[in-house]
N, C-alpha and C positions, 0 to 999 in steps of 0.2 A: 837411751842408755844401752838397750839390748837389741837393737835392730838397725838395719841400714836400708835406706830407700835409694834406689838408683833409677833415674829416668833417662832413657835413650832417645835420641832423635831417630826418625824413621830411616835415615840413611844407613843405620846400623842393623836394619832388619835382616835377619838370617846370617849375620856376620859375627856373632858372639858365641862363646861356649864357656863352660866353667860353672862356678857356683851360681851365677846369675842366669843360666840357661842359654838357649839358642836363639831367643827372640824371633821366632818364626810363626808364632800363633798356633803351634802344635804342642799341646800340653804333654803328649806322650813321650817326647824327647827332650823335655826341659831340663832334667837333672841327669847328667851322665858322669860316669867315671872318666878319668884321663884316657883310659885305654878303649874308649867308646863302648864299654860294657853298659847295658841298660841297668838302671838302679831300681831296686824295689825298696819299700819302706824298711825292711829288715836290714838292708845293707846301707842305710843312710849314713851311719857312723863311718863306714869304710870310705864313702865318698868325701866326707869331711876330712878324714885323714889324708886322702890323696891330694886335696887341694890346700891343706893348711901350710902355712909358712913354718920353717924350722923353729922360729922364736915363739910360736903360739903353742899353748898347752891345751889339751883336751883330755878329760878324764871320763872315758866311757863308763866307768863303774858308777858314776853319778846318775845314770839313766838306765831304766829298765827297758828290755826289748819291747817295742810297741805291740808286737804280735801276742805277747803274753799278758797284756793289760786288759782288764775288764773294768771300765769306769764304774764307780759306785754312785749311789744316790747322793751321798755327801759331796762327791766331786761335782755332780750336776748342780746341786743346790749352791755351792760356792760360786760356780761359774755363772749361773742364772742370775744370782743376786748381784754379782759384779757388773755383768754386761747389760742388765736391764735397769740399772740405777738411773735415777732421774737426770743425772748429768748427761746422759746420752739420749735424752728424749728428742732432741733435734734430729737424731739420726735414724730413728725407728722406720720411717717411711722409705728413706733412700737406701738404707743399709740394715736390713733385719739382722738381729744378733744371733739367730738360731744356728748358723754355720760356725760362728765364733764360739758359741756355747759347746757345740760338739767337739770342736778342736781343743778347747780349753779342758774338757773332761779328759780327752786322750792325753794331753800334756800333763795334767795333774796326776794321772795314773802312772806315767812313765818317770816323772821327776821325783827326786827325794825331797826337794824343797818346794812344797805346794805353794807357798806365798809368792816366791819369786816366779814360778811358772805362771801362776794366775796373773801376776802383774805384767808379765811379757805379753800374754795374749790380750789382755785388756789394753795395754799400750798399742799393740798392733790395731785393734779395733778403733781406738781413739784416733790414731793417725789416718786411717781410712775414713772415719767419720769427719774429721777435720777437712779432708780433701773434698768430701761429698758436699759439706755445707759451706765450704770456703771461708771458715773461720776457726780460730783456735778455741779449744775447750780447756777449762780449768778443772780437770777431773781428778787430779791427785790431791791428797790431803795428808796430814801428819799421821793419821791412823788408817789410811787406805792407799797402798802403793806409793809411799812417799818417795820423792826423787832422791836418788843417791847423791847427795851433795859432795861426798868425798871424791867423786869423779872430777869435780870442778875445782881446781886449785886446792885440793885437800880440805875444802870448806874453810880455808883460812886457818886450819889447825896447824900449829907449829910443830906438833910431834905426831901423834896417832890420830887417825880418823876411822870411826867405825860407822858403817852405813846404818841409817840414812844420812848421817852427818854429825855424829857425836864426837867431840874432841876428847881425848883421854891421854894419860901420861903413864910412863913406865913406873914400876915400883920405886919408891924413894922420892917421888916427885908428886906434887899436887897441882891441880888445875888452877890457873890464875883467875882473878876476878874478871878478866875479859872473856873467859870461857874458851880461849884459844891457845894460850901459852902455858908452859909447865914451869913450876918453881920448885926449887930444892926444898924438901921438907926438913926443917931445922931439927925437929925432934928425932929424925931418923939417925942423926949422928950422936945422940946422947945415950 
């Protein structure tokens, strides 16, 4: 839902640039601005703005400057609990969670929506874990990072869909017995 994975054939080694990096095994030049200016973490949002399409929106006000963030014990606890859950026990040997916990702490610090940020980093860890073990994990649940079903055909909702997939109606309408369609409230006209 919130990440993209791109795999390139070796024939593209050293022949790419942009948001996906240079693909030359040198991490120092992986993220650059269009004008070949080196990027630092504090200018990351500038890089995103340089590469975004005109139709894409980005609200920098939703994110705090990473340089000003000091992760709290609460952030650490949320991340540790999420990333060391038994659902990921198959990954512990091949993919220790400590680096993801550190990244998760920083993300929670800079984001306004802690739950969404936590779920994004857990999702990234889950993807890498699945790659490492060669199998998919059923790590999401209704009360832990539920999949946003509104992204998939509006979850079948005929009118409004609110994440993670709850159908709703405009005022003056009521949700039908199918839980997907909206019916006119007869009492609303009396």
